[in-house]
N, CA, C and O atoms as a GROMACS GRO file, in nm:
protein
  632
    1MET      N    1  13.674   7.908 -15.948
    1MET     CA    2  13.818   7.893 -15.942
    1MET      C    3  13.875   7.989 -15.838
    1MET      O    4  13.829   8.102 -15.827
    2SER      N    5  13.973   7.946 -15.764
    2SER     CA    6  14.032   8.023 -15.656
    2SER      C    7  14.127   8.131 -15.708
    2SER      O    8  14.194   8.112 -15.809
    3ASN      N    9  14.131   8.243 -15.638
    3ASN     CA   10  14.226   8.350 -15.670
    3ASN      C   11  14.361   8.327 -15.604
    3ASN      O   12  14.455   8.404 -15.626
    4VAL      N   13  14.372   8.223 -15.526
    4VAL     CA   14  14.495   8.196 -15.453
    4VAL      C   15  14.591   8.118 -15.543
    4VAL      O   16  14.558   8.009 -15.592
    5ASN      N   17  14.708   8.173 -15.563
    5ASN     CA   18  14.810   8.105 -15.643
    5ASN      C   19  14.902   8.030 -15.546
    5ASN      O   20  15.003   8.083 -15.501
    6TYR      N   21  14.865   7.908 -15.516
    6TYR     CA   22  14.938   7.830 -15.417
    6TYR      C   23  15.082   7.801 -15.459
    6TYR      O   24  15.172   7.801 -15.376
    7ASN      N   25  15.103   7.777 -15.587
    7ASN     CA   26  15.240   7.752 -15.633
    7ASN      C   27  15.330   7.871 -15.605
    7ASN      O   28  15.444   7.854 -15.561
    8LYS      N   29  15.281   7.990 -15.632
    8LYS     CA   30  15.360   8.110 -15.605
    8LYS      C   31  15.388   8.124 -15.456
    8LYS      O   32  15.500   8.156 -15.416
    9LEU      N   33  15.288   8.100 -15.373
    9LEU     CA   34  15.306   8.110 -15.228
    9LEU      C   35  15.408   8.008 -15.177
    9LEU      O   36  15.491   8.039 -15.093
   10ILE      N   37  15.401   7.888 -15.229
   10ILE     CA   38  15.497   7.784 -15.190
   10ILE      C   39  15.637   7.822 -15.235
   10ILE      O   40  15.734   7.804 -15.161
   11ASN      N   41  15.649   7.873 -15.357
   11ASN     CA   42  15.780   7.917 -15.406
   11ASN      C   43  15.839   8.025 -15.316
   11ASN      O   44  15.958   8.020 -15.284
   12ILE      N   45  15.758   8.121 -15.276
   12ILE     CA   46  15.806   8.227 -15.187
   12ILE      C   47  15.863   8.167 -15.060
   12ILE      O   48  15.972   8.203 -15.016
   13MET      N   49  15.789   8.076 -15.000
   13MET     CA   50  15.834   8.015 -14.874
   13MET      C   51  15.960   7.932 -14.895
   13MET      O   52  16.049   7.931 -14.809
   14MET      N   53  15.969   7.863 -15.006
   14MET     CA   54  16.088   7.781 -15.031
   14MET      C   55  16.211   7.868 -15.056
   14MET      O   56  16.321   7.831 -15.015
   15TYR      N   57  16.194   7.981 -15.123
   15TYR     CA   58  16.307   8.073 -15.137
   15TYR      C   59  16.353   8.122 -15.001
   15TYR      O   60  16.473   8.140 -14.978
   16MET      N   61  16.259   8.144 -14.911
   16MET     CA   62  16.295   8.187 -14.775
   16MET      C   63  16.369   8.075 -14.701
   16MET      O   64  16.463   8.103 -14.626
   17VAL      N   65  16.329   7.952 -14.722
   17VAL     CA   66  16.399   7.838 -14.660
   17VAL      C   67  16.543   7.832 -14.711
   17VAL      O   68  16.636   7.814 -14.633
   18ILE      N   69  16.561   7.848 -14.842
   18ILE     CA   70  16.696   7.847 -14.899
   18ILE      C   71  16.778   7.961 -14.843
   18ILE      O   72  16.893   7.942 -14.803
   19ARG      N   73  16.720   8.079 -14.838
   19ARG     CA   74  16.792   8.195 -14.785
   19ARG      C   75  16.835   8.170 -14.641
   19ARG      O   76  16.949   8.197 -14.604
   20ASP      N   77  16.744   8.119 -14.560
   20ASP     CA   78  16.776   8.095 -14.419
   20ASP      C   79  16.881   7.984 -14.404
   20ASP      O   80  16.969   7.994 -14.318
   21ALA      N   81  16.871   7.880 -14.486
   21ALA     CA   82  16.971   7.772 -14.480
   21ALA      C   83  17.109   7.824 -14.517
   21ALA      O   84  17.208   7.793 -14.450
   22LEU      N   85  17.118   7.904 -14.622
   22LEU     CA   86  17.247   7.961 -14.662
   22LEU      C   87  17.300   8.057 -14.556
   22LEU      O   88  17.420   8.066 -14.535
   23ASN      N   89  17.210   8.128 -14.492
   23ASN     CA   90  17.252   8.218 -14.384
   23ASN      C   91  17.312   8.139 -14.268
   23ASN      O   92  17.412   8.181 -14.210
   24ILE      N   93  17.253   8.027 -14.233
   24ILE     CA   94  17.308   7.940 -14.128
   24ILE      C   95  17.446   7.890 -14.169
   24ILE      O   96  17.539   7.891 -14.088
   25ILE      N   97  17.459   7.847 -14.293
   25ILE     CA   98  17.588   7.799 -14.342
   25ILE      C   99  17.692   7.911 -14.338
   25ILE      O  100  17.807   7.887 -14.301
   26SER      N  101  17.652   8.032 -14.374
   26SER     CA  102  17.747   8.144 -14.377
   26SER      C  103  17.798   8.180 -14.238
   26SER      O  104  17.909   8.231 -14.224
   27GLN      N  105  17.718   8.153 -14.136
   27GLN     CA  106  17.757   8.186 -13.999
   27GLN      C  107  17.826   8.071 -13.927
   27GLN      O  108  17.878   8.088 -13.817
   28SER      N  109  17.827   7.954 -13.989
   28SER     CA  110  17.887   7.836 -13.928
   28SER      C  111  18.038   7.842 -13.938
   28SER      O  112  18.094   7.878 -14.041
   29LYS      N  113  18.104   7.806 -13.830
   29LYS     CA  114  18.250   7.801 -13.829
   29LYS      C  115  18.303   7.677 -13.900
   29LYS      O  116  18.412   7.679 -13.957
   30SER      N  117  18.227   7.573 -13.896
   30SER     CA  118  18.267   7.450 -13.963
   30SER      C  119  18.142   7.375 -14.005
   30SER      O  120  18.032   7.403 -13.958
   31GLY      N  121  18.159   7.283 -14.091
   31GLY     CA  122  18.045   7.203 -14.133
   31GLY      C  123  18.079   7.119 -14.253
   31GLY      O  124  18.167   7.153 -14.333
   32ASN      N  125  18.010   7.010 -14.263
   32ASN     CA  126  18.028   6.919 -14.375
   32ASN      C  127  17.912   6.941 -14.471
   32ASN      O  128  17.814   6.866 -14.469
   33TYR      N  129  17.923   7.043 -14.555
   33TYR     CA  130  17.814   7.079 -14.644
   33TYR      C  131  17.836   7.021 -14.782
   33TYR      O  132  17.949   7.006 -14.829
   34HIS      N  133  17.726   6.990 -14.846
   34HIS     CA  134  17.728   6.946 -14.986
   34HIS      C  135  17.598   6.996 -15.049
   34HIS      O  136  17.499   6.923 -15.057
   35ILE      N  137  17.601   7.120 -15.092
   35ILE     CA  138  17.484   7.186 -15.149
   35ILE      C  139  17.505   7.204 -15.298
   35ILE      O  140  17.611   7.249 -15.342
   36ARG      N  141  17.404   7.169 -15.376
   36ARG     CA  142  17.408   7.192 -15.520
   36ARG      C  143  17.298   7.293 -15.554
   36ARG      O  144  17.182   7.276 -15.516
   37ILE      N  145  17.337   7.397 -15.625
   37ILE     CA  146  17.243   7.501 -15.663
   37ILE      C  147  17.255   7.525 -15.813
   37ILE      O  148  17.366   7.541 -15.865
   38SER      N  149  17.142   7.527 -15.881
   38SER     CA  150  17.139   7.567 -16.022
   38SER      C  151  17.062   7.698 -16.030
   38SER      O  152  16.962   7.717 -15.961
   39PHE      N  153  17.111   7.789 -16.115
   39PHE     CA  154  17.045   7.919 -16.128
   39PHE      C  155  17.053   7.967 -16.272
   39PHE      O  156  17.137   7.922 -16.350
   40LEU      N  157  16.963   8.060 -16.306
   40LEU     CA  158  16.959   8.118 -16.439
   40LEU      C  159  17.070   8.220 -16.453
   40LEU      O  160  17.081   8.312 -16.372
   41THR      N  161  17.152   8.205 -16.553
   41THR     CA  162  17.266   8.296 -16.570
   41THR      C  163  17.230   8.422 -16.648
   41THR      O  164  17.301   8.522 -16.639
   42ASN      N  165  17.122   8.417 -16.725
   42ASN     CA  166  17.085   8.531 -16.808
   42ASN      C  167  16.983   8.623 -16.741
   42ASN      O  168  16.931   8.714 -16.806
   43ALA      N  169  16.953   8.601 -16.615
   43ALA     CA  170  16.854   8.681 -16.544
   43ALA      C  171  16.916   8.810 -16.491
   43ALA      O  172  17.038   8.821 -16.477
   44ASP      N  173  16.830   8.905 -16.462
   44ASP     CA  174  16.875   9.033 -16.406
   44ASP      C  175  16.946   9.012 -16.274
   44ASP      O  176  16.909   8.924 -16.195
   45ASN      N  177  17.048   9.091 -16.251
   45ASN     CA  178  17.122   9.098 -16.125
   45ASN      C  179  17.209   8.977 -16.094
   45ASN      O  180  17.267   8.969 -15.985
   46VAL      N  181  17.218   8.882 -16.186
   46VAL     CA  182  17.315   8.773 -16.170
   46VAL      C  183  17.451   8.828 -16.210
   46VAL      O  184  17.466   8.889 -16.316
   47ILE      N  185  17.550   8.808 -16.124
   47ILE     CA  186  17.685   8.855 -16.154
   47ILE      C  187  17.779   8.735 -16.156
   47ILE      O  188  17.808   8.674 -16.054
   48ILE      N  189  17.825   8.704 -16.276
   48ILE     CA  190  17.926   8.599 -16.296
   48ILE      C  191  18.022   8.648 -16.404
   48ILE      O  192  17.985   8.733 -16.485
   49PRO      N  193  18.144   8.596 -16.406
   49PRO     CA  194  18.239   8.637 -16.509
   49PRO      C  195  18.188   8.604 -16.650
   49PRO      O  196  18.112   8.509 -16.669
   50ASP      N  197  18.230   8.683 -16.746
   50ASP     CA  198  18.185   8.664 -16.885
   50ASP      C  199  18.215   8.524 -16.938
   50ASP      O  200  18.133   8.468 -17.011
   51TYR      N  201  18.331   8.469 -16.903
   51TYR     CA  202  18.364   8.336 -16.957
   51TYR      C  203  18.268   8.230 -16.904
   51TYR      O  204  18.244   8.130 -16.971
   52LEU      N  205  18.214   8.251 -16.783
   52LEU     CA  206  18.114   8.156 -16.732
   52LEU      C  207  17.979   8.176 -16.800
   52LEU      O  208  17.907   8.080 -16.825
   53LYS      N  209  17.945   8.302 -16.831
   53LYS     CA  210  17.821   8.328 -16.905
   53LYS      C  211  17.825   8.264 -17.043
   53LYS      O  212  17.724   8.214 -17.092
   54LYS      N  213  17.942   8.265 -17.105
   54LYS     CA  214  17.956   8.201 -17.237
   54LYS      C  215  17.943   8.050 -17.225
   54LYS      O  216  17.880   7.985 -17.310
   55GLU      N  217  18.002   7.994 -17.120
   55GLU     CA  218  17.996   7.849 -17.101
   55GLU      C  219  17.857   7.803 -17.056
   55GLU      O  220  17.813   7.694 -17.092
   56TYR      N  221  17.789   7.887 -16.978
   56TYR     CA  222  17.656   7.854 -16.925
   56TYR      C  223  17.560   7.968 -16.962
   56TYR      O  224  17.528   8.050 -16.876
   57PRO      N  225  17.514   7.975 -17.086
   57PRO     CA  226  17.432   8.088 -17.130
   57PRO      C  227  17.293   8.093 -17.067
   57PRO      O  228  17.231   8.199 -17.062
   58ASP      N  229  17.242   7.980 -17.021
   58ASP     CA  230  17.107   7.977 -16.966
   58ASP      C  231  17.103   7.944 -16.817
   58ASP      O  232  17.040   8.014 -16.738
   59GLU      N  233  17.170   7.836 -16.781
   59GLU     CA  234  17.163   7.788 -16.643
   59GLU      C  235  17.300   7.733 -16.603
   59GLU      O  236  17.372   7.675 -16.684
   60MET      N  237  17.333   7.753 -16.476
   60MET     CA  238  17.465   7.710 -16.427
   60MET      C  239  17.450   7.638 -16.294
   60MET      O  240  17.379   7.685 -16.205
   61PRO      N  241  17.516   7.524 -16.279
   61PRO     CA  242  17.518   7.457 -16.148
   61PRO      C  243  17.643   7.498 -16.070
   61PRO      O  244  17.750   7.517 -16.128
   62ILE      N  245  17.628   7.511 -15.939
   62ILE     CA  246  17.743   7.532 -15.851
   62ILE      C  247  17.731   7.434 -15.735
   62ILE      O  248  17.622   7.387 -15.703
   63VAL      N  249  17.845   7.405 -15.673
   63VAL     CA  250  17.848   7.314 -15.558
   63VAL      C  251  17.915   7.386 -15.442
   63VAL      O  252  18.026   7.438 -15.457
   64LEU      N  253  17.850   7.387 -15.328
   64LEU     CA  254  17.907   7.440 -15.205
   64LEU      C  255  17.945   7.320 -15.121
   64LEU      O  256  17.859   7.258 -15.057
   65GLN      N  257  18.072   7.288 -15.120
   65GLN     CA  258  18.117   7.173 -15.044
   65GLN      C  259  18.246   7.208 -14.971
   65GLN      O  260  18.239   7.267 -14.863
   66HIS      N  261  18.358   7.176 -15.024
   66HIS     CA  262  18.485   7.197 -14.954
   66HIS      C  263  18.550   7.330 -14.987
   66HIS      O  264  18.610   7.393 -14.900
   67GLN      N  265  18.540   7.372 -15.111
   67GLN     CA  266  18.616   7.489 -15.153
   67GLN      C  267  18.525   7.605 -15.190
   67GLN      O  268  18.504   7.635 -15.307
   68PHE      N  269  18.472   7.671 -15.088
   68PHE     CA  270  18.401   7.796 -15.111
   68PHE      C  271  18.437   7.890 -14.997
   68PHE      O  272  18.465   7.847 -14.885
   69ASP      N  273  18.436   8.019 -15.029
   69ASP     CA  274  18.475   8.120 -14.932
   69ASP      C  275  18.375   8.235 -14.934
   69ASP      O  276  18.302   8.256 -15.031
   70ASP      N  277  18.374   8.305 -14.824
   70ASP     CA  278  18.306   8.434 -14.814
   70ASP      C  279  18.162   8.428 -14.863
   70ASP      O  280  18.121   8.506 -14.949
   71LEU      N  281  18.085   8.335 -14.808
   71LEU     CA  282  17.942   8.327 -14.839
   71LEU      C  283  17.872   8.440 -14.764
   71LEU      O  284  17.876   8.446 -14.641
   72VAL      N  285  17.809   8.529 -14.839
   72VAL     CA  286  17.737   8.642 -14.782
   72VAL      C  287  17.592   8.633 -14.829
   72VAL      O  288  17.566   8.628 -14.949
   73VAL      N  289  17.500   8.632 -14.734
   73VAL     CA  290  17.358   8.619 -14.766
   73VAL      C  291  17.290   8.753 -14.738
   73VAL      O  292  17.297   8.805 -14.627
   74ASN      N  293  17.225   8.807 -14.840
   74ASN     CA  294  17.152   8.933 -14.829
   74ASN      C  295  17.003   8.908 -14.843
   74ASN      O  296  16.959   8.793 -14.854
   75ASP      N  297  16.926   9.015 -14.844
   75ASP     CA  298  16.782   9.003 -14.852
   75ASP      C  299  16.735   8.924 -14.975
   75ASP      O  300  16.652   8.835 -14.963
   76CYS      N  301  16.788   8.957 -15.090
   76CYS     CA  302  16.738   8.898 -15.214
   76CYS      C  303  16.840   8.817 -15.291
   76CYS      O  304  16.809   8.764 -15.398
   77ASN      N  305  16.962   8.804 -15.238
   77ASN     CA  306  17.064   8.729 -15.310
   77ASN      C  307  17.169   8.676 -15.215
   77ASN      O  308  17.170   8.706 -15.096
   78PHE      N  309  17.258   8.597 -15.272
   78PHE     CA  310  17.378   8.558 -15.196
   78PHE      C  311  17.497   8.574 -15.288
   78PHE      O  312  17.486   8.565 -15.410
   79SER      N  313  17.611   8.599 -15.227
   79SER     CA  314  17.735   8.604 -15.304
   79SER      C  315  17.832   8.505 -15.240
   79SER      O  316  17.825   8.477 -15.120
   80ILE      N  317  17.921   8.455 -15.322
   80ILE     CA  318  18.012   8.352 -15.275
   80ILE      C  319  18.136   8.352 -15.365
   80ILE      O  320  18.128   8.385 -15.484
   81VAL      N  321  18.248   8.315 -15.307
   81VAL     CA  322  18.371   8.300 -15.385
   81VAL      C  323  18.392   8.151 -15.408
   81VAL      O  324  18.403   8.072 -15.315
   82LEU      N  325  18.398   8.115 -15.537
   82LEU     CA  326  18.419   7.976 -15.577
   82LEU      C  327  18.539   7.970 -15.671
   82LEU      O  328  18.580   8.071 -15.729
   83SER      N  329  18.594   7.852 -15.684
   83SER     CA  330  18.709   7.832 -15.772
   83SER      C  331  18.661   7.772 -15.904
   83SER      O  332  18.598   7.666 -15.906
   84PHE      N  333  18.693   7.841 -16.014
   84PHE     CA  334  18.660   7.793 -16.148
   84PHE      C  335  18.790   7.781 -16.226
   84PHE      O  336  18.858   7.881 -16.249
   85CYS      N  337  18.825   7.660 -16.266
   85CYS     CA  338  18.950   7.636 -16.340
   85CYS      C  339  19.071   7.692 -16.265
   85CYS      O  340  19.162   7.749 -16.325
   86GLY      N  341  19.071   7.675 -16.133
   86GLY     CA  342  19.182   7.719 -16.051
   86GLY      C  343  19.183   7.868 -16.019
   86GLY      O  344  19.275   7.915 -15.952
   87LYS      N  345  19.082   7.942 -16.065
   87LYS     CA  346  19.076   8.086 -16.040
   87LYS      C  347  18.958   8.117 -15.949
   87LYS      O  348  18.845   8.076 -15.977
   88LYS      N  349  18.984   8.191 -15.840
   88LYS     CA  350  18.875   8.226 -15.748
   88LYS      C  351  18.796   8.343 -15.804
   88LYS      O  352  18.851   8.444 -15.847
   89GLU      N  353  18.664   8.326 -15.804
   89GLU     CA  354  18.573   8.427 -15.859
   89GLU      C  355  18.456   8.446 -15.763
   89GLU      O  356  18.404   8.350 -15.706
   90ARG      N  357  18.416   8.572 -15.745
   90ARG     CA  358  18.295   8.602 -15.668
   90ARG      C  359  18.177   8.605 -15.764
   90ARG      O  360  18.182   8.670 -15.869
   91ILE      N  361  18.072   8.534 -15.727
   91ILE     CA  362  17.949   8.539 -15.805
   91ILE      C  363  17.837   8.588 -15.715
   91ILE      O  364  17.842   8.571 -15.593
   92VAL      N  365  17.736   8.647 -15.776
   92VAL     CA  366  17.618   8.695 -15.703
   92VAL      C  367  17.497   8.630 -15.767
   92VAL      O  368  17.477   8.638 -15.888
   93VAL      N  369  17.415   8.564 -15.684
   93VAL     CA  370  17.300   8.489 -15.732
   93VAL      C  371  17.174   8.537 -15.660
   93VAL      O  372  17.158   8.512 -15.541
   94PRO      N  373  17.084   8.606 -15.730
   94PRO     CA  374  16.955   8.639 -15.670
   94PRO      C  375  16.875   8.511 -15.643
   94PRO      O  376  16.876   8.418 -15.724
   95PHE      N  377  16.808   8.506 -15.529
   95PHE     CA  378  16.732   8.386 -15.495
   95PHE      C  379  16.630   8.350 -15.601
   95PHE      O  380  16.606   8.232 -15.628
   96VAL      N  381  16.568   8.451 -15.662
   96VAL     CA  382  16.462   8.423 -15.759
   96VAL      C  383  16.515   8.361 -15.888
   96VAL      O  384  16.436   8.318 -15.972
   97THR      N  385  16.647   8.356 -15.905
   97THR     CA  386  16.704   8.292 -16.024
   97THR      C  387  16.736   8.145 -16.001
   97THR      O  388  16.772   8.073 -16.094
   98ILE      N  389  16.722   8.100 -15.877
   98ILE     CA  390  16.751   7.960 -15.845
   98ILE      C  391  16.644   7.871 -15.907
   98ILE      O  392  16.525   7.894 -15.890
   99THR      N  393  16.689   7.770 -15.979
   99THR     CA  394  16.597   7.674 -16.039
   99THR      C  395  16.595   7.542 -15.962
   99THR      O  396  16.497   7.468 -15.968
  100LYS      N  397  16.704   7.514 -15.891
  100LYS     CA  398  16.712   7.391 -15.813
  100LYS      C  399  16.809   7.409 -15.698
  100LYS      O  400  16.915   7.470 -15.713
  101TYR      N  401  16.771   7.356 -15.583
  101TYR     CA  402  16.854   7.359 -15.463
  101TYR      C  403  16.849   7.220 -15.402
  101TYR      O  404  16.741   7.166 -15.376
  102VAL      N  405  16.967   7.161 -15.380
  102VAL     CA  406  16.973   7.025 -15.324
  102VAL      C  407  17.075   7.023 -15.212
  102VAL      O  408  17.191   7.062 -15.232
  103ASP      N  409  17.034   6.978 -15.094
  103ASP     CA  410  17.127   6.952 -14.985
  103ASP      C  411  17.149   6.801 -14.984
  103ASP      O  412  17.063   6.725 -14.938
  104MET      N  413  17.263   6.760 -15.033
  104MET     CA  414  17.292   6.617 -15.049
  104MET      C  415  17.302   6.544 -14.915
  104MET      O  416  17.277   6.424 -14.908
  105ASN      N  417  17.337   6.616 -14.808
  105ASN     CA  418  17.351   6.552 -14.677
  105ASN      C  419  17.218   6.530 -14.608
  105ASN      O  420  17.206   6.441 -14.523
  106CYS      N  421  17.118   6.608 -14.643
  106CYS     CA  422  16.990   6.601 -14.573
  106CYS      C  423  16.878   6.543 -14.658
  106CYS      O  424  16.763   6.537 -14.615
  107ASP      N  425  16.911   6.501 -14.779
  107ASP     CA  426  16.810   6.450 -14.870
  107ASP      C  427  16.696   6.550 -14.886
  107ASP      O  428  16.578   6.514 -14.880
  108PHE      N  429  16.733   6.677 -14.907
  108PHE     CA  430  16.636   6.784 -14.926
  108PHE      C  431  16.660   6.848 -15.062
  108PHE      O  432  16.774   6.881 -15.097
  109SER      N  433  16.554   6.864 -15.139
  109SER     CA  434  16.569   6.931 -15.268
  109SER      C  435  16.442   7.008 -15.302
  109SER      O  436  16.331   6.972 -15.263
  110VAL      N  437  16.463   7.115 -15.376
  110VAL     CA  438  16.352   7.198 -15.423
  110VAL      C  439  16.381   7.235 -15.568
  110VAL      O  440  16.493   7.274 -15.602
  111SER      N  441  16.280   7.221 -15.652
  111SER     CA  442  16.290   7.267 -15.791
  111SER      C  443  16.181   7.370 -15.814
  111SER      O  444  16.069   7.355 -15.766
  112PHE      N  445  16.215   7.473 -15.888
  112PHE     CA  446  16.120   7.579 -15.918
  112PHE      C  447  16.088   7.575 -16.066
  112PHE      O  448  16.177   7.586 -16.150
  113SER      N  449  15.959   7.560 -16.096
  113SER     CA  450  15.918   7.556 -16.236
  113SER      C  451  15.853   7.686 -16.279
  113SER      O  452  15.875   7.732 -16.391
  114GLU      N  453  15.773   7.745 -16.193
  114GLU     CA  454  15.706   7.870 -16.227
  114GLU      C  455  15.795   7.988 -16.192
  114GLU      O  456  15.866   7.986 -16.091
  115ARG      N  457  15.792   8.091 -16.276
  115ARG     CA  458  15.872   8.210 -16.253
  115ARG      C  459  15.779   8.326 -16.216
  115ARG      O  460  15.695   8.367 -16.297
  116HIS      N  461  15.793   8.376 -16.098
  116HIS     CA  462  15.724   8.496 -16.052
  116HIS      C  463  15.829   8.588 -15.991
  116HIS      O  464  15.810   8.643 -15.883
  117ALA      N  465  15.938   8.605 -16.060
  117ALA     CA  466  16.058   8.667 -16.004
  117ALA      C  467  16.032   8.804 -15.943
  117ALA      O  468  16.073   8.830 -15.830
  118ASP      N  469  15.964   8.892 -16.015
  118ASP     CA  470  15.944   9.028 -15.965
  118ASP      C  471  15.864   9.029 -15.835
  118ASP      O  472  15.904   9.094 -15.738
  119GLU      N  473  15.753   8.957 -15.833
  119GLU     CA  474  15.668   8.955 -15.715
  119GLU      C  475  15.739   8.890 -15.597
  119GLU      O  476  15.729   8.938 -15.484
  120ILE      N  477  15.810   8.782 -15.622
  120ILE     CA  478  15.879   8.712 -15.514
  120ILE      C  479  15.994   8.797 -15.460
  120ILE      O  480  16.015   8.802 -15.339
  121GLU      N  481  16.067   8.865 -15.548
  121GLU     CA  482  16.177   8.950 -15.502
  121GLU      C  483  16.126   9.063 -15.414
  121GLU      O  484  16.188   9.096 -15.313
  122ILE      N  485  16.013   9.123 -15.452
  122ILE     CA  486  15.954   9.228 -15.369
  122ILE      C  487  15.915   9.172 -15.234
  122ILE      O  488  15.942   9.234 -15.131
  123PHE      N  489  15.853   9.055 -15.232
  123PHE     CA  490  15.814   8.993 -15.105
  123PHE      C  491  15.935   8.963 -15.018
  123PHE      O  492  15.934   8.993 -14.899
  124LEU      N  493  16.038   8.904 -15.077
  124LEU     CA  494  16.158   8.872 -15.000
  124LEU      C  495  16.220   8.997 -14.939
  124LEU      O  496  16.262   8.995 -14.824
  125SER      N  497  16.226   9.104 -15.015
  125SER     CA  498  16.284   9.229 -14.964
  125SER      C  499  16.206   9.280 -14.844
  125SER      O  500  16.265   9.314 -14.741
  126LYS      N  501  16.075   9.285 -14.856
  126LYS     CA  502  15.993   9.335 -14.746
  126LYS      C  503  16.000   9.242 -14.627
  126LYS      O  504  16.013   9.288 -14.513
  127ASN      N  505  15.991   9.112 -14.651
  127ASN     CA  506  15.993   9.016 -14.542
  127ASN      C  507  16.128   9.015 -14.471
  127ASN      O  508  16.133   9.006 -14.348
  128CYS      N  509  16.236   9.023 -14.546
  128CYS     CA  510  16.369   9.025 -14.484
  128CYS      C  511  16.386   9.147 -14.399
  128CYS      O  512  16.447   9.141 -14.292
  129PHE      N  513  16.333   9.261 -14.445
  129PHE     CA  514  16.343   9.384 -14.366
  129PHE      C  515  16.271   9.365 -14.233
  129PHE      O  516  16.325   9.402 -14.128
  130LEU      N  517  16.151   9.308 -14.237
  130LEU     CA  518  16.076   9.287 -14.114
  130LEU      C  519  16.146   9.186 -14.024
  130LEU      O  520  16.154   9.208 -13.903
  131THR      N  521  16.196   9.077 -14.080
  131THR     CA  522  16.266   8.976 -14.002
  131THR      C  523  16.389   9.035 -13.934
  131THR      O  524  16.415   9.007 -13.818
  132THR      N  525  16.464   9.116 -14.008
  132THR     CA  526  16.583   9.180 -13.952
  132THR      C  527  16.545   9.273 -13.838
  132THR      O  528  16.612   9.276 -13.735
  133GLN      N  529  16.437   9.349 -13.856
  133GLN     CA  530  16.391   9.439 -13.750
  133GLN      C  531  16.355   9.361 -13.625
  133GLN      O  532  16.393   9.400 -13.514
  134ILE      N  533  16.284   9.252 -13.641
  134ILE     CA  534  16.243   9.172 -13.525
  134ILE      C  535  16.364   9.112 -13.456
  134ILE      O  536  16.372   9.115 -13.333
  135GLN      N  537  16.460   9.059 -13.532
  135GLN     CA  538  16.580   9.001 -13.472
  135GLN      C  539  16.660   9.107 -13.398
  135GLN      O  540  16.708   9.082 -13.288
  136ASN      N  541  16.675   9.226 -13.457
  136ASN     CA  542  16.749   9.333 -13.391
  136ASN      C  543  16.678   9.378 -13.265
  136ASN      O  544  16.744   9.408 -13.165
  137THR      N  545  16.547   9.382 -13.267
  137THR     CA  546  16.471   9.421 -13.149
  137THR      C  547  16.488   9.319 -13.039
  137THR      O  548  16.501   9.356 -12.922
  138LYS      N  549  16.488   9.191 -13.073
  138LYS     CA  550  16.509   9.087 -12.973
  138LYS      C  551  16.645   9.102 -12.908
  138LYS      O  552  16.658   9.086 -12.786
  139LYS      N  553  16.748   9.132 -12.988
  139LYS     CA  554  16.882   9.151 -12.933
  139LYS      C  555  16.886   9.272 -12.840
  139LYS      O  556  16.950   9.267 -12.736
  140GLN      N  557  16.818   9.380 -12.878
  140GLN     CA  558  16.816   9.501 -12.796
  140GLN      C  559  16.743   9.478 -12.665
  140GLN      O  560  16.780   9.533 -12.562
  141ASN      N  561  16.639   9.397 -12.669
  141ASN     CA  562  16.554   9.380 -12.552
  141ASN      C  563  16.603   9.272 -12.457
  141ASN      O  564  16.541   9.253 -12.352
  142THR      N  565  16.709   9.201 -12.487
  142THR     CA  566  16.752   9.093 -12.399
  142THR      C  567  16.797   9.146 -12.264
  142THR      O  568  16.787   9.074 -12.164
  143SER      N  569  16.845   9.267 -12.257
  143SER     CA  570  16.886   9.322 -12.129
  143SER      C  571  16.770   9.387 -12.056
  143SER      O  572  16.783   9.423 -11.939
  144GLN      N  573  16.657   9.403 -12.122
  144GLN     CA  574  16.540   9.464 -12.062
  144GLN      C  575  16.451   9.354 -12.005
  144GLN      O  576  16.481   9.235 -12.017
  145ALA      N  577  16.342   9.396 -11.945
  145ALA     CA  578  16.252   9.299 -11.883
  145ALA      C  579  16.205   9.197 -11.986
  145ALA      O  580  16.177   9.231 -12.101
  146ASP      N  581  16.196   9.072 -11.942
  146ASP     CA  582  16.152   8.965 -12.032
  146ASP      C  583  16.009   8.988 -12.078
  146ASP      O  584  15.927   9.046 -12.006
  147ASN      N  585  15.981   8.942 -12.200
  147ASN     CA  586  15.847   8.945 -12.257
  147ASN      C  587  15.791   9.084 -12.280
  147ASN      O  588  15.669   9.099 -12.294
  148ILE      N  589  15.873   9.186 -12.286
  148ILE     CA  590  15.826   9.321 -12.316
  148ILE      C  591  15.880   9.359 -12.453
  148ILE      O  592  16.001   9.357 -12.476
  149ILE      N  593  15.790   9.394 -12.541
  149ILE     CA  594  15.830   9.439 -12.674
  149ILE      C  595  15.794   9.586 -12.684
  149ILE      O  596  15.679   9.625 -12.662
  150PHE      N  597  15.890   9.667 -12.718
  150PHE     CA  598  15.870   9.810 -12.729
  150PHE      C  599  15.833   9.844 -12.873
  150PHE      O  600  15.913   9.821 -12.964
  151LEU      N  601  15.713   9.897 -12.894
  151LEU     CA  602  15.664   9.924 -13.028
  151LEU      C  603  15.747  10.029 -13.101
  151LEU      O  604  15.753  10.027 -13.224
  152ASN      N  605  15.810  10.120 -13.027
  152ASN     CA  606  15.890  10.222 -13.095
  152ASN      C  607  16.007  10.162 -13.171
  152ASN      O  608  16.063  10.227 -13.260
  153ASN      N  609  16.046  10.040 -13.138
  153ASN     CA  610  16.153   9.974 -13.213
  153ASN      C  611  16.109   9.934 -13.353
  153ASN      O  612  16.193   9.912 -13.441
  154PHE      N  613  15.977   9.925 -13.376
  154PHE     CA  614  15.925   9.887 -13.506
  154PHE      C  615  15.882  10.006 -13.589
  154PHE      O  616  15.855   9.990 -13.708
  155LEU      N  617  15.874  10.123 -13.532
  155LEU     CA  618  15.829  10.241 -13.604
  155LEU      C  619  15.941  10.296 -13.690
  155LEU      O  620  16.057  10.297 -13.650
  156LYS      N  621  15.904  10.341 -13.810
  156LYS     CA  622  16.002  10.401 -13.899
  156LYS      C  623  16.028  10.544 -13.854
  156LYS      O  624  15.937  10.614 -13.810
  157ASP      N  625  16.153  10.587 -13.866
  157ASP     CA  626  16.187  10.726 -13.838
  157ASP      C  627  16.144  10.809 -13.957
  157ASP      O  628  16.185  10.782 -14.070
  158ASN      N  629  16.062  10.910 -13.933
  158ASN     CA  630  16.018  10.998 -14.043
  158ASN      C  631  16.077  11.134 -14.029
  158ASN      O  632  16.052  11.222 -14.111
   0.00000   0.00000   0.00000
C-alpha cells in the first residue's frame, strides 16, 4: 500500500486554486461573478455573527454575486462583507473550512470530503509565503537585467 495520500494532496491544490481565484476576483475592477461557497461554521478561526452561527450551526452557504464588498484574500483565509437581512456583516472564512466551491459561470465545482485541516493550513501558510516572496522578487527585478534572479531576495534576515 502506498504512503502517498493523493486525496490530501489534491485537496491542498484545490484550496490553492480557490485562494487564487478569489484573489483574482478581489483585484478585479468589474466582473460578472456568481460564486457559491459552503463552509463549516463551527470550525476554528471562522468569524461570523452569533445570529448566523445560530441559524447555521454546522455549515453555511454564501453567494458572491452582485452584492459583496471588500473581498480580502490572505494566506489561509478570506474575508468579505456580505448583506444578511439587510445588514452588512464582515465574515472571515479559513480556506480549510470550505466544503464546497462552485463557480456558476464557469461550470467549475469542488467538494471536499476529507478533513486534513491542520496539515493543509500549515502547507497553505508556507506556500503562500514562498509565492509572495517570488512575486515580490519578480516585481523588484523588472527594472534589472532580464532573467537574473538574485538569491539574496530569498534569504531570510537573521
